[in-house]
C-alpha positions, 0 to 999 in steps of 0.5 A, spaced: 691 523 643 685 524 638 687 517 635 687 514 642 680 517 644 677 515 637 680 508 638 676 508 645 669 509 642 671 504 636 673 499 641 666 500 644 662 500 638 665 493 635 665 490 643 657 491 643 657 487 636 661 481 639 657 475 639 656 473 646 651 472 652 649 479 652 647 479 645 644 472 645 640 474 651 638 481 648 636 477 641 632 472 645 628 477 649 627 481 642 624 475 639 620 473 646 617 480 648 620 485 643 625 491 643 623 495 649 623 489 653 630 487 651 633 494 654 632 492 661 638 487 659 642 492 655 642 497 661 643 492 666 649 489 662 652 496 661 652 497 669 655 490 670 660 491 665 662 498 667 663 495 674 668 490 671 672 495 667 672 500 674 675 494 678 680 492 672 682 499 672 683 501 679 687 494 681 692 495 675 692 503 676 694 502 684 700 497 682 703 504 679 707 500 674 711 503 669 708 504 662 712 499 658 709 494 662 702 496 659 705 496 653 707 489 654 700 487 656 697 490 650 701 485 646 697 480 650 691 484 648 693 484 641 693 476 641 686 476 644 683 481 639 686 476 634 683 470 637 676 474 637 677 476 630 678 469 628 672 467 632 667 472 629 670 470 622 667 463 623 660 466 625 655 463 620 649 464 623 645 467 629 643 462 634 637 466 638 637 460 643 630 457 647 625 461 650 628 464 657 626 469 663 632 473 664 632 475 671 637 481 674 641 475 678 641 471 671 644 477 667 649 479 672 652 472 673 652 471 666 656 477 665 661 476 671 662 469 669 664 471 662 672 470 662 673 473 656 670 480 658 675 480 664 680 478 659 678 484 654 678 489 659 685 487 663 689 486 656 686 490 651 682 496 654 685 498 661 692 498 658 690 503 653 686 507 658 692 508 663 696 510 657 691 515 655 691 517 662 699 519 661 697 524 656 691 527 659 688 529 665 682 523 667 684 520 661 683 513 663 676 515 665 675 518 659 677 512 655 673 507 659 667 512 658 667 512 651 668 505 650 662 504 654 658 509 650 660 506 644 658 499 647 651 502 649 650 505 642 652 499 638 648 494 642 642 498 642 643 499 634 644 492 633 638 490 637 634 495 633 636 492 627 635 485 629 628 487 631 626 490 625 630 486 619 631 479 623 629 475 617 633 479 612 639 479 617 638 472 619 639 470 611 645 465 611 648 469 605 648 475 610 651 473 616 658 471 614 659 477 610 657 482 616 661 478 621 667 478 616 667 485 616 667 485 624 673 480 624 677 485 620 676 491 624 678 487 630 684 485 626 686 492 625 686 494 632 691 487 633 696 489 628 695 497 630 697 495 638 703 490 636 706 496 631 705 501 636 708 497 642 714 495 637 715 503 636 715 504 643 721 499 645 725 501 639 725 509 640 
């Protein structure tokens, strides 16, 4: 059970570091207006992503599916994690994009239209959350909360680091190494999910 709780937090930590629309928008805002202004994007993204997580969890939980279904879904989640891992492995630079104004509407649309976000919650996080709910009271919401706390922490930290050490971290030699470490962590979670699912069915 403690491993499930720790993994929720780590999934959130790593999720906040995935190159995507939120991180790109945050880096862009830092370049344009500084770190404090970028917090508006981060906090609004947290709210919208929490709504996505809750919708995904409520829908899947209401179906009252047996645990083995979520174990099978987790295999799909492992595939998603491997896909993310391979994508991150190939990152060689951070492209901050052009100057832009990120309105609340634009941020919301950008996040809600991100199919990877929905897929990540439905196939990776929600099945793990529901499995934890079988072990402890409110385990699904505890899992969700820990993922989001981890996401918020890592996103703020990476934004701070980017704002303070942009030149150093943007060095062509540093970026591939940093993201290969992230890639290997995602690969670990994918393999762990597959192994746990196999062990569940051969008991």
